[in-house]
C-alpha positions in Angstrom: 137.4 139.1 125.2 137.3 136.3 127.8 139.0 133.0 127.5 135.9 131.1 126.5 135.2 133.3 123.6 138.9 133.1 122.5 138.8 129.3 122.6 135.6 129.2 120.7 137.1 131.4 118.0 140.2 129.3 117.9 138.2 126.1 117.5 136.1 127.7 114.8 139.2 128.9 112.8 140.8 125.4 113.2 137.6 123.7 112.0 137.3 125.9 109.0 141.0 125.3 108.2 140.5 121.6 108.3 137.5 121.9 106.0 139.5 124.1 103.6 142.6 121.9 103.5 140.7 119.0 101.8 139.7 120.8 98.6 142.9 122.8 98.5 145.1 119.7 98.6 142.9 117.5 96.5 145.0 116.1 93.7 148.3 117.5 95.0 148.9 115.0 97.7 148.9 111.3 96.9 148.5 108.9 99.8 149.9 105.4 99.3 147.3 102.6 99.0 148.3 101.1 102.4 147.7 104.4 104.2 144.3 104.7 102.5 143.4 101.2 103.7 144.5 102.0 107.3 142.5 105.3 107.3 139.4 103.4 106.1 139.9 100.7 108.8 140.5 103.3 111.4 137.3 105.2 110.6 135.3 101.9 110.8 136.9 101.1 114.2 136.0 104.5 115.5 132.4 104.2 114.4 132.0 100.7 115.9 133.5 102.0 119.2 131.1 104.9 119.2 128.2 102.5 118.5 129.2 100.1 121.2 129.6 102.8 123.9 126.3 104.4 122.9 124.4 101.1 122.8 125.8 99.4 125.9 126.4 102.1 128.4 124.3 104.7 130.2 125.5 106.8 133.1 128.7 104.8 133.5 127.0 101.4 133.7 125.3 98.8 131.6 122.3 100.2 129.7 120.2 97.0 130.0 119.3 94.5 127.3 116.6 96.5 125.5 118.9 99.1 124.0 121.5 96.7 122.5 118.7 94.6 121.1 117.2 97.6 119.4 120.6 98.5 118.0 120.9 95.0 116.7 117.5 95.2 115.0 118.5 98.5 113.4 121.9 97.0 112.3 120.2 94.0 110.7 117.7 96.3 108.9 120.5 98.5 107.7 122.4 95.5 106.5 119.3 94.4 104.6 119.4 97.9 103.0 116.0 99.0 104.4 115.2 102.7 104.1 116.6 104.9 106.8 113.2 105.6 108.3 112.4 101.9 108.6 115.8 101.3 110.3 115.2 104.0 112.9 111.6 103.0 113.5 112.4 99.3 113.7 115.2 99.9 116.2 113.1 102.3 118.3 110.1 99.9 118.1 112.1 96.9 119.2 113.5 98.8 122.1 110.1 100.1 123.1 108.5 96.7 122.8 111.2 95.1 125.0 110.9 97.8 127.6 107.1 97.5 127.5 107.2 93.8 128.4 109.6 94.5 131.2 113.1 93.9 129.7 115.3 96.6 131.1 
């Protein structure tokens, strides 16, 4: 067994263990309200950071204005509780339209 296969197996076992711990400890471990608030805030911060890097960068540089505008359109549609398909098509359509008229 080479090192790559061993690492893949270790990651698979670790991932399965993480998935198993949640149901196994449910109801046995009580987190304080402040810790739950911090975990919720941390998850939101990570998702916003992922959104920002995906929307604003490409190949280590600025992605241009069309992509952030499309993400903004998708965000507004999601905030207005549009169906998921409408959100995705609206964001893609706005980006495509801006690129078609020459906005990078």
